[in-house]
All heavy atoms as atom14 arrays in JSON, in Angstrom:
{
  "sequence": "MVPQRVSLITIGCFDLPLLRKFYKDLRWEETDHGYVDYAVF",
  "atom14_mask": [
    [1, 1, 1, 1, 1, 1, 1, 1, 0, 0, 0, 0, 0, 0],
    [1, 1, 1, 1, 1, 1, 1, 0, 0, 0, 0, 0, 0, 0],
    [1, 1, 1, 1, 1, 1, 1, 0, 0, 0, 0, 0, 0, 0],
    [1, 1, 1, 1, 1, 1, 1, 1, 1, 0, 0, 0, 0, 0],
    [1, 1, 1, 1, 1, 1, 1, 1, 1, 1, 1, 0, 0, 0],
    [1, 1, 1, 1, 1, 1, 1, 0, 0, 0, 0, 0, 0, 0],
    [1, 1, 1, 1, 1, 1, 0, 0, 0, 0, 0, 0, 0, 0],
    [1, 1, 1, 1, 1, 1, 1, 1, 0, 0, 0, 0, 0, 0],
    [1, 1, 1, 1, 1, 1, 1, 1, 0, 0, 0, 0, 0, 0],
    [1, 1, 1, 1, 1, 1, 1, 0, 0, 0, 0, 0, 0, 0],
    [1, 1, 1, 1, 1, 1, 1, 1, 0, 0, 0, 0, 0, 0],
    [1, 1, 1, 1, 0, 0, 0, 0, 0, 0, 0, 0, 0, 0],
    [1, 1, 1, 1, 1, 1, 0, 0, 0, 0, 0, 0, 0, 0],
    [1, 1, 1, 1, 1, 1, 1, 1, 1, 1, 1, 0, 0, 0],
    [1, 1, 1, 1, 1, 1, 1, 1, 0, 0, 0, 0, 0, 0],
    [1, 1, 1, 1, 1, 1, 1, 1, 0, 0, 0, 0, 0, 0],
    [1, 1, 1, 1, 1, 1, 1, 0, 0, 0, 0, 0, 0, 0],
    [1, 1, 1, 1, 1, 1, 1, 1, 0, 0, 0, 0, 0, 0],
    [1, 1, 1, 1, 1, 1, 1, 1, 0, 0, 0, 0, 0, 0],
    [1, 1, 1, 1, 1, 1, 1, 1, 1, 1, 1, 0, 0, 0],
    [1, 1, 1, 1, 1, 1, 1, 1, 1, 0, 0, 0, 0, 0],
    [1, 1, 1, 1, 1, 1, 1, 1, 1, 1, 1, 0, 0, 0],
    [1, 1, 1, 1, 1, 1, 1, 1, 1, 1, 1, 1, 0, 0],
    [1, 1, 1, 1, 1, 1, 1, 1, 1, 0, 0, 0, 0, 0],
    [1, 1, 1, 1, 1, 1, 1, 1, 0, 0, 0, 0, 0, 0],
    [1, 1, 1, 1, 1, 1, 1, 1, 0, 0, 0, 0, 0, 0],
    [1, 1, 1, 1, 1, 1, 1, 1, 1, 1, 1, 0, 0, 0],
    [1, 1, 1, 1, 1, 1, 1, 1, 1, 1, 1, 1, 1, 1],
    [1, 1, 1, 1, 1, 1, 1, 1, 1, 0, 0, 0, 0, 0],
    [1, 1, 1, 1, 1, 1, 1, 1, 1, 0, 0, 0, 0, 0],
    [1, 1, 1, 1, 1, 1, 1, 0, 0, 0, 0, 0, 0, 0],
    [1, 1, 1, 1, 1, 1, 1, 1, 0, 0, 0, 0, 0, 0],
    [1, 1, 1, 1, 1, 1, 1, 1, 1, 1, 0, 0, 0, 0],
    [1, 1, 1, 1, 0, 0, 0, 0, 0, 0, 0, 0, 0, 0],
    [1, 1, 1, 1, 1, 1, 1, 1, 1, 1, 1, 1, 0, 0],
    [1, 1, 1, 1, 1, 1, 1, 0, 0, 0, 0, 0, 0, 0],
    [1, 1, 1, 1, 1, 1, 1, 1, 0, 0, 0, 0, 0, 0],
    [1, 1, 1, 1, 1, 1, 1, 1, 1, 1, 1, 1, 0, 0],
    [1, 1, 1, 1, 1, 0, 0, 0, 0, 0, 0, 0, 0, 0],
    [1, 1, 1, 1, 1, 1, 1, 0, 0, 0, 0, 0, 0, 0],
    [1, 1, 1, 1, 1, 1, 1, 1, 1, 1, 1, 0, 0, 0]
  ],
  "atom14_positions": [
    [[0.85, -1.19, 0.0], [0.0, 0.0, 0.0], [0.88, 1.24, 0.0], [1.87, 1.31, 0.72], [-0.9, -0.02, 1.22], [-1.81, 1.16, 1.28], [-3.13, 0.86, 2.44], [-2.92, 2.23, 3.52], [0.0, 0.0, 0.0], [0.0, 0.0, 0.0], [0.0, 0.0, 0.0], [0.0, 0.0, 0.0], [0.0, 0.0, 0.0], [0.0, 0.0, 0.0]],
    [[0.51, 2.21, -0.81], [1.23, 3.48, -0.88], [0.44, 4.51, -0.09], [-0.72, 4.77, -0.41], [1.38, 3.94, -2.35], [2.06, 5.28, -2.41], [2.14, 2.91, -3.15], [0.0, 0.0, 0.0], [0.0, 0.0, 0.0], [0.0, 0.0, 0.0], [0.0, 0.0, 0.0], [0.0, 0.0, 0.0], [0.0, 0.0, 0.0], [0.0, 0.0, 0.0]],
    [[1.02, 5.1, 0.97], [0.27, 6.09, 1.76], [0.04, 7.37, 0.97], [0.85, 7.76, 0.16], [1.17, 6.34, 2.97], [2.52, 5.9, 2.56], [2.36, 4.87, 1.49], [0.0, 0.0, 0.0], [0.0, 0.0, 0.0], [0.0, 0.0, 0.0], [0.0, 0.0, 0.0], [0.0, 0.0, 0.0], [0.0, 0.0, 0.0], [0.0, 0.0, 0.0]],
    [[-1.11, 7.99, 1.23], [-1.45, 9.26, 0.61], [-0.73, 10.36, 1.35], [-0.96, 10.58, 2.53], [-2.97, 9.47, 0.72], [-3.65, 9.59, -0.6], [-5.14, 9.68, -0.43], [-5.78, 8.7, -0.13], [-5.7, 10.85, -0.61], [0.0, 0.0, 0.0], [0.0, 0.0, 0.0], [0.0, 0.0, 0.0], [0.0, 0.0, 0.0], [0.0, 0.0, 0.0]],
    [[0.16, 11.09, 0.67], [0.93, 12.15, 1.33], [0.89, 13.46, 0.57], [1.67, 14.35, 0.86], [2.38, 11.7, 1.47], [2.51, 10.52, 2.37], [3.94, 10.19, 2.61], [4.01, 9.02, 3.46], [5.09, 8.42, 3.81], [6.24, 8.86, 3.38], [5.07, 7.36, 4.57], [0.0, 0.0, 0.0], [0.0, 0.0, 0.0], [0.0, 0.0, 0.0]],
    [[0.02, 13.59, -0.37], [-0.07, 14.78, -1.2], [-1.28, 15.58, -0.78], [-2.35, 15.03, -0.56], [-0.17, 14.4, -2.69], [-0.33, 15.63, -3.55], [1.05, 13.61, -3.12], [0.0, 0.0, 0.0], [0.0, 0.0, 0.0], [0.0, 0.0, 0.0], [0.0, 0.0, 0.0], [0.0, 0.0, 0.0], [0.0, 0.0, 0.0], [0.0, 0.0, 0.0]],
    [[-1.14, 16.9, -0.65], [-2.26, 17.75, -0.26], [-3.17, 18.07, -1.45], [-4.37, 17.88, -1.4], [-1.75, 19.07, 0.32], [-1.01, 18.83, 1.47], [0.0, 0.0, 0.0], [0.0, 0.0, 0.0], [0.0, 0.0, 0.0], [0.0, 0.0, 0.0], [0.0, 0.0, 0.0], [0.0, 0.0, 0.0], [0.0, 0.0, 0.0], [0.0, 0.0, 0.0]],
    [[-2.56, 18.57, -2.54], [-3.38, 18.96, -3.69], [-2.54, 18.91, -4.95], [-1.44, 19.45, -4.99], [-3.93, 20.38, -3.51], [-4.7, 20.95, -4.68], [-6.02, 20.22, -4.86], [-4.95, 22.42, -4.48], [0.0, 0.0, 0.0], [0.0, 0.0, 0.0], [0.0, 0.0, 0.0], [0.0, 0.0, 0.0], [0.0, 0.0, 0.0], [0.0, 0.0, 0.0]],
    [[-3.06, 18.25, -5.95], [-2.45, 18.2, -7.28], [-3.6, 18.21, -8.28], [-4.61, 17.54, -8.07], [-1.61, 16.92, -7.48], [-0.24, 17.11, -6.89], [-1.52, 16.53, -8.91], [0.72, 15.99, -7.19], [0.0, 0.0, 0.0], [0.0, 0.0, 0.0], [0.0, 0.0, 0.0], [0.0, 0.0, 0.0], [0.0, 0.0, 0.0], [0.0, 0.0, 0.0]],
    [[-3.45, 18.96, -9.34], [-4.44, 18.97, -10.41], [-3.81, 18.31, -11.63], [-2.74, 18.72, -12.06], [-4.86, 20.41, -10.75], [-5.38, 21.02, -9.57], [-5.9, 20.44, -11.84], [0.0, 0.0, 0.0], [0.0, 0.0, 0.0], [0.0, 0.0, 0.0], [0.0, 0.0, 0.0], [0.0, 0.0, 0.0], [0.0, 0.0, 0.0], [0.0, 0.0, 0.0]],
    [[-4.47, 17.29, -12.15], [-3.96, 16.56, -13.31], [-5.04, 16.52, -14.37], [-6.17, 16.12, -14.1], [-3.59, 15.11, -12.92], [-2.5, 15.09, -11.86], [-3.15, 14.32, -14.15], [-2.2, 13.71, -11.33], [0.0, 0.0, 0.0], [0.0, 0.0, 0.0], [0.0, 0.0, 0.0], [0.0, 0.0, 0.0], [0.0, 0.0, 0.0], [0.0, 0.0, 0.0]],
    [[-4.7, 16.93, -15.56], [-5.62, 16.8, -16.69], [-5.36, 15.47, -17.38], [-4.24, 15.0, -17.42], [0.0, 0.0, 0.0], [0.0, 0.0, 0.0], [0.0, 0.0, 0.0], [0.0, 0.0, 0.0], [0.0, 0.0, 0.0], [0.0, 0.0, 0.0], [0.0, 0.0, 0.0], [0.0, 0.0, 0.0], [0.0, 0.0, 0.0], [0.0, 0.0, 0.0]],
    [[-6.41, 14.86, -17.91], [-6.24, 13.57, -18.58], [-7.31, 13.39, -19.65], [-8.3, 14.1, -19.67], [-6.28, 12.43, -17.57], [-7.9, 12.14, -16.87], [0.0, 0.0, 0.0], [0.0, 0.0, 0.0], [0.0, 0.0, 0.0], [0.0, 0.0, 0.0], [0.0, 0.0, 0.0], [0.0, 0.0, 0.0], [0.0, 0.0, 0.0], [0.0, 0.0, 0.0]],
    [[-7.08, 12.42, -20.54], [-8.05, 12.09, -21.58], [-8.95, 10.93, -21.17], [-10.03, 10.77, -21.7], [-7.33, 11.74, -22.88], [-6.65, 12.91, -23.51], [-5.29, 13.03, -23.46], [-7.39, 13.9, -24.15], [-4.65, 14.12, -24.03], [-6.77, 14.99, -24.72], [-5.39, 15.11, -24.67], [0.0, 0.0, 0.0], [0.0, 0.0, 0.0], [0.0, 0.0, 0.0]],
    [[-8.48, 10.1, -20.24], [-9.2, 8.89, -19.85], [-9.35, 8.86, -18.32], [-8.59, 8.2, -17.63], [-8.45, 7.66, -20.35], [-9.25, 6.38, -20.22], [-10.31, 6.38, -19.55], [-8.83, 5.36, -20.79], [0.0, 0.0, 0.0], [0.0, 0.0, 0.0], [0.0, 0.0, 0.0], [0.0, 0.0, 0.0], [0.0, 0.0, 0.0], [0.0, 0.0, 0.0]],
    [[-10.34, 9.58, -17.81], [-10.54, 9.68, -16.36], [-10.84, 8.33, -15.71], [-10.3, 8.06, -14.64], [-11.62, 10.71, -16.03], [-11.85, 10.96, -14.54], [-10.59, 11.44, -13.84], [-12.98, 11.93, -14.33], [0.0, 0.0, 0.0], [0.0, 0.0, 0.0], [0.0, 0.0, 0.0], [0.0, 0.0, 0.0], [0.0, 0.0, 0.0], [0.0, 0.0, 0.0]],
    [[-11.66, 7.47, -16.3], [-11.88, 6.17, -15.66], [-10.58, 5.37, -15.46], [-10.39, 4.72, -14.44], [-12.83, 5.45, -16.61], [-13.57, 6.55, -17.29], [-12.55, 7.65, -17.46], [0.0, 0.0, 0.0], [0.0, 0.0, 0.0], [0.0, 0.0, 0.0], [0.0, 0.0, 0.0], [0.0, 0.0, 0.0], [0.0, 0.0, 0.0], [0.0, 0.0, 0.0]],
    [[-9.67, 5.45, -16.42], [-8.39, 4.75, -16.29], [-7.55, 5.37, -15.16], [-6.93, 4.66, -14.37], [-7.62, 4.79, -17.61], [-6.29, 4.06, -17.62], [-6.5, 2.57, -17.42], [-5.56, 4.32, -18.93], [0.0, 0.0, 0.0], [0.0, 0.0, 0.0], [0.0, 0.0, 0.0], [0.0, 0.0, 0.0], [0.0, 0.0, 0.0], [0.0, 0.0, 0.0]],
    [[-7.54, 6.69, -15.08], [-6.79, 7.37, -14.03], [-7.4, 7.08, -12.65], [-6.68, 6.86, -11.68], [-6.76, 8.87, -14.29], [-5.73, 9.67, -13.52], [-4.32, 9.19, -13.83], [-5.85, 11.15, -13.82], [0.0, 0.0, 0.0], [0.0, 0.0, 0.0], [0.0, 0.0, 0.0], [0.0, 0.0, 0.0], [0.0, 0.0, 0.0], [0.0, 0.0, 0.0]],
    [[-8.73, 7.06, -12.57], [-9.4, 6.68, -11.31], [-8.97, 5.29, -10.88], [-8.67, 5.04, -9.73], [-10.92, 6.7, -11.48], [-11.56, 7.99, -11.21], [-13.08, 7.8, -11.14], [-13.67, 8.92, -10.47], [-14.48, 9.79, -11.04], [-14.83, 9.64, -12.29], [-14.95, 10.79, -10.35], [0.0, 0.0, 0.0], [0.0, 0.0, 0.0], [0.0, 0.0, 0.0]],
    [[-8.97, 4.34, -11.84], [-8.57, 2.97, -11.53], [-7.13, 2.91, -11.04], [-6.8, 2.2, -10.09], [-8.74, 2.08, -12.75], [-8.37, 0.63, -12.48], [-8.47, -0.23, -13.72], [-8.05, -1.66, -13.49], [-6.98, -1.94, -12.59], [0.0, 0.0, 0.0], [0.0, 0.0, 0.0], [0.0, 0.0, 0.0], [0.0, 0.0, 0.0], [0.0, 0.0, 0.0]],
    [[-6.24, 3.69, -11.65], [-4.84, 3.72, -11.25], [-4.71, 4.1, -9.78], [-4.02, 3.43, -9.01], [-4.07, 4.72, -12.13], [-2.66, 4.95, -11.67], [-1.67, 4.02, -11.94], [-2.33, 6.1, -10.96], [-0.36, 4.23, -11.51], [-1.03, 6.32, -10.53], [-0.05, 5.38, -10.8], [0.0, 0.0, 0.0], [0.0, 0.0, 0.0], [0.0, 0.0, 0.0]],
    [[-5.36, 5.18, -9.36], [-5.25, 5.62, -7.97], [-5.99, 4.69, -7.01], [-5.54, 4.48, -5.89], [-5.72, 7.06, -7.82], [-4.68, 8.01, -8.38], [-4.89, 8.69, -9.56], [-3.47, 8.19, -7.73], [-3.92, 9.54, -10.09], [-2.49, 9.03, -8.25], [-2.74, 9.69, -9.43], [-1.77, 10.51, -9.94], [0.0, 0.0, 0.0], [0.0, 0.0, 0.0]],
    [[-7.09, 4.11, -7.45], [-7.78, 3.13, -6.6], [-6.94, 1.87, -6.43], [-6.96, 1.25, -5.37], [-9.16, 2.8, -7.16], [-10.14, 3.94, -6.96], [-11.53, 3.58, -7.49], [-12.48, 4.73, -7.27], [-13.83, 4.42, -7.73], [0.0, 0.0, 0.0], [0.0, 0.0, 0.0], [0.0, 0.0, 0.0], [0.0, 0.0, 0.0], [0.0, 0.0, 0.0]],
    [[-6.19, 1.49, -7.46], [-5.28, 0.35, -7.35], [-4.15, 0.62, -6.36], [-3.58, -0.3, -5.78], [-4.7, -0.03, -8.71], [-5.72, -0.71, -9.61], [-6.8, -1.11, -9.11], [-5.45, -0.83, -10.82], [0.0, 0.0, 0.0], [0.0, 0.0, 0.0], [0.0, 0.0, 0.0], [0.0, 0.0, 0.0], [0.0, 0.0, 0.0], [0.0, 0.0, 0.0]],
    [[-3.8, 1.9, -6.18], [-2.82, 2.28, -5.15], [-3.45, 2.33, -3.76], [-2.79, 2.64, -2.79], [-2.23, 3.67, -5.47], [-1.32, 3.76, -6.67], [-0.89, 5.22, -6.87], [-0.1, 2.88, -6.52], [0.0, 0.0, 0.0], [0.0, 0.0, 0.0], [0.0, 0.0, 0.0], [0.0, 0.0, 0.0], [0.0, 0.0, 0.0], [0.0, 0.0, 0.0]],
    [[-4.76, 2.01, -3.72], [-5.57, 2.01, -2.49], [-5.81, 3.42, -1.94], [-6.03, 3.59, -0.74], [-4.95, 1.12, -1.42], [-4.91, -0.3, -1.9], [-4.61, -1.23, -0.8], [-4.57, -2.58, -1.36], [-5.01, -3.63, -0.74], [-5.49, -3.52, 0.46], [-4.94, -4.8, -1.3], [0.0, 0.0, 0.0], [0.0, 0.0, 0.0], [0.0, 0.0, 0.0]],
    [[-5.78, 4.41, -2.82], [-6.18, 5.76, -2.42], [-7.7, 5.78, -2.39], [-8.37, 5.17, -3.23], [-5.67, 6.79, -3.41], [-4.2, 7.08, -3.3], [-3.23, 6.26, -2.82], [-3.55, 8.27, -3.7], [-2.02, 6.86, -2.9], [-2.18, 8.11, -3.44], [-3.98, 9.45, -4.26], [-1.25, 9.1, -3.71], [-3.06, 10.43, -4.54], [-1.7, 10.26, -4.25]],
    [[-8.26, 6.5, -1.44], [-9.71, 6.58, -1.3], [-10.24, 7.83, -2.0], [-9.77, 8.93, -1.75], [-10.08, 6.62, 0.18], [-9.72, 5.35, 0.91], [-10.11, 5.41, 2.38], [-10.99, 6.22, 2.74], [-9.52, 4.64, 3.15], [0.0, 0.0, 0.0], [0.0, 0.0, 0.0], [0.0, 0.0, 0.0], [0.0, 0.0, 0.0], [0.0, 0.0, 0.0]],
    [[-11.23, 7.63, -2.86], [-11.86, 8.76, -3.53], [-12.89, 9.37, -2.6], [-13.67, 8.67, -1.97], [-12.52, 8.3, -4.83], [-13.02, 9.44, -5.67], [-13.46, 9.02, -7.06], [-13.38, 7.83, -7.39], [-13.89, 9.9, -7.81], [0.0, 0.0, 0.0], [0.0, 0.0, 0.0], [0.0, 0.0, 0.0], [0.0, 0.0, 0.0], [0.0, 0.0, 0.0]],
    [[-12.9, 10.71, -2.51], [-13.86, 11.39, -1.65], [-15.21, 11.51, -2.35], [-15.35, 11.17, -3.52], [-13.37, 12.81, -1.29], [-13.4, 13.62, -2.47], [-11.97, 12.79, -0.71], [0.0, 0.0, 0.0], [0.0, 0.0, 0.0], [0.0, 0.0, 0.0], [0.0, 0.0, 0.0], [0.0, 0.0, 0.0], [0.0, 0.0, 0.0], [0.0, 0.0, 0.0]],
    [[-16.19, 12.02, -1.65], [-17.52, 12.24, -2.21], [-17.61, 13.56, -2.97], [-18.68, 13.95, -3.41], [-18.57, 12.24, -1.1], [-18.7, 10.87, -0.45], [-18.42, 9.86, -1.13], [-19.07, 10.81, 0.73], [0.0, 0.0, 0.0], [0.0, 0.0, 0.0], [0.0, 0.0, 0.0], [0.0, 0.0, 0.0], [0.0, 0.0, 0.0], [0.0, 0.0, 0.0]],
    [[-16.49, 14.27, -3.12], [-16.49, 15.58, -3.78], [-16.29, 15.49, -5.29], [-16.28, 16.5, -5.96], [-15.41, 16.48, -3.18], [-15.6, 16.74, -1.73], [-16.62, 17.52, -1.24], [-14.93, 16.3, -0.65], [-16.56, 17.56, 0.08], [-15.55, 16.82, 0.46], [0.0, 0.0, 0.0], [0.0, 0.0, 0.0], [0.0, 0.0, 0.0], [0.0, 0.0, 0.0]],
    [[-16.11, 14.29, -5.82], [-15.89, 14.12, -7.25], [-17.19, 14.1, -8.04], [-18.29, 14.05, -7.49], [0.0, 0.0, 0.0], [0.0, 0.0, 0.0], [0.0, 0.0, 0.0], [0.0, 0.0, 0.0], [0.0, 0.0, 0.0], [0.0, 0.0, 0.0], [0.0, 0.0, 0.0], [0.0, 0.0, 0.0], [0.0, 0.0, 0.0], [0.0, 0.0, 0.0]],
    [[-17.05, 14.16, -9.35], [-18.18, 14.11, -10.27], [-17.85, 13.11, -11.36], [-16.8, 12.47, -11.32], [-18.44, 15.49, -10.89], [-18.75, 16.55, -9.85], [-17.77, 17.43, -9.45], [-20.02, 16.66, -9.31], [-18.04, 18.4, -8.49], [-20.3, 17.63, -8.36], [-19.3, 18.5, -7.96], [-19.57, 19.45, -7.02], [0.0, 0.0, 0.0], [0.0, 0.0, 0.0]],
    [[-18.67, 13.01, -12.37], [-18.42, 12.1, -13.48], [-17.13, 12.5, -14.21], [-16.35, 11.65, -14.64], [-19.61, 12.12, -14.48], [-19.3, 11.31, -15.72], [-20.85, 11.59, -13.8], [0.0, 0.0, 0.0], [0.0, 0.0, 0.0], [0.0, 0.0, 0.0], [0.0, 0.0, 0.0], [0.0, 0.0, 0.0], [0.0, 0.0, 0.0], [0.0, 0.0, 0.0]],
    [[-16.9, 13.81, -14.35], [-15.71, 14.28, -15.08], [-14.67, 14.95, -14.17], [-13.85, 15.73, -14.63], [-16.14, 15.24, -16.18], [-16.91, 16.43, -15.67], [-17.29, 16.43, -14.49], [-17.15, 17.37, -16.45], [0.0, 0.0, 0.0], [0.0, 0.0, 0.0], [0.0, 0.0, 0.0], [0.0, 0.0, 0.0], [0.0, 0.0, 0.0], [0.0, 0.0, 0.0]],
    [[-14.71, 14.63, -12.86], [-13.82, 15.26, -11.9], [-13.66, 14.31, -10.72], [-14.65, 13.81, -10.17], [-14.45, 16.58, -11.43], [-13.63, 17.39, -10.49], [-12.62, 18.21, -10.94], [-13.86, 17.33, -9.1], [-11.87, 18.97, -10.06], [-13.12, 18.09, -8.23], [-12.12, 18.91, -8.72], [-11.38, 19.65, -7.86], [0.0, 0.0, 0.0], [0.0, 0.0, 0.0]],
    [[-12.44, 14.01, -10.33], [-12.2, 13.08, -9.22], [-11.36, 13.75, -8.14], [-10.46, 14.53, -8.45], [-11.48, 11.83, -9.72], [0.0, 0.0, 0.0], [0.0, 0.0, 0.0], [0.0, 0.0, 0.0], [0.0, 0.0, 0.0], [0.0, 0.0, 0.0], [0.0, 0.0, 0.0], [0.0, 0.0, 0.0], [0.0, 0.0, 0.0], [0.0, 0.0, 0.0]],
    [[-11.67, 13.44, -6.91], [-10.91, 13.96, -5.76], [-10.53, 12.76, -4.89], [-11.39, 12.0, -4.46], [-11.76, 14.96, -4.93], [-10.96, 15.45, -3.75], [-12.23, 16.11, -5.79], [0.0, 0.0, 0.0], [0.0, 0.0, 0.0], [0.0, 0.0, 0.0], [0.0, 0.0, 0.0], [0.0, 0.0, 0.0], [0.0, 0.0, 0.0], [0.0, 0.0, 0.0]],
    [[-9.23, 12.62, -4.65], [-8.73, 11.53, -3.8], [-8.13, 12.1, -2.54], [-7.67, 13.19, -2.49], [-7.67, 10.72, -4.56], [-8.26, 9.84, -5.61], [-8.45, 10.33, -6.89], [-8.62, 8.55, -5.34], [-9.0, 9.53, -7.89], [-9.17, 7.74, -6.31], [-9.35, 8.23, -7.59], [0.0, 0.0, 0.0], [0.0, 0.0, 0.0], [0.0, 0.0, 0.0]]
  ]
}
């Protein structure tokens, strides 16, 4: 498991579902503040 140690980073991407999966595979927890086209971990 990789601990979450970042306060804030903004990343633009073309494939948000793939990026969401990447961070979820790192076991980062997504908050309830995200949307279909915006994710917050």
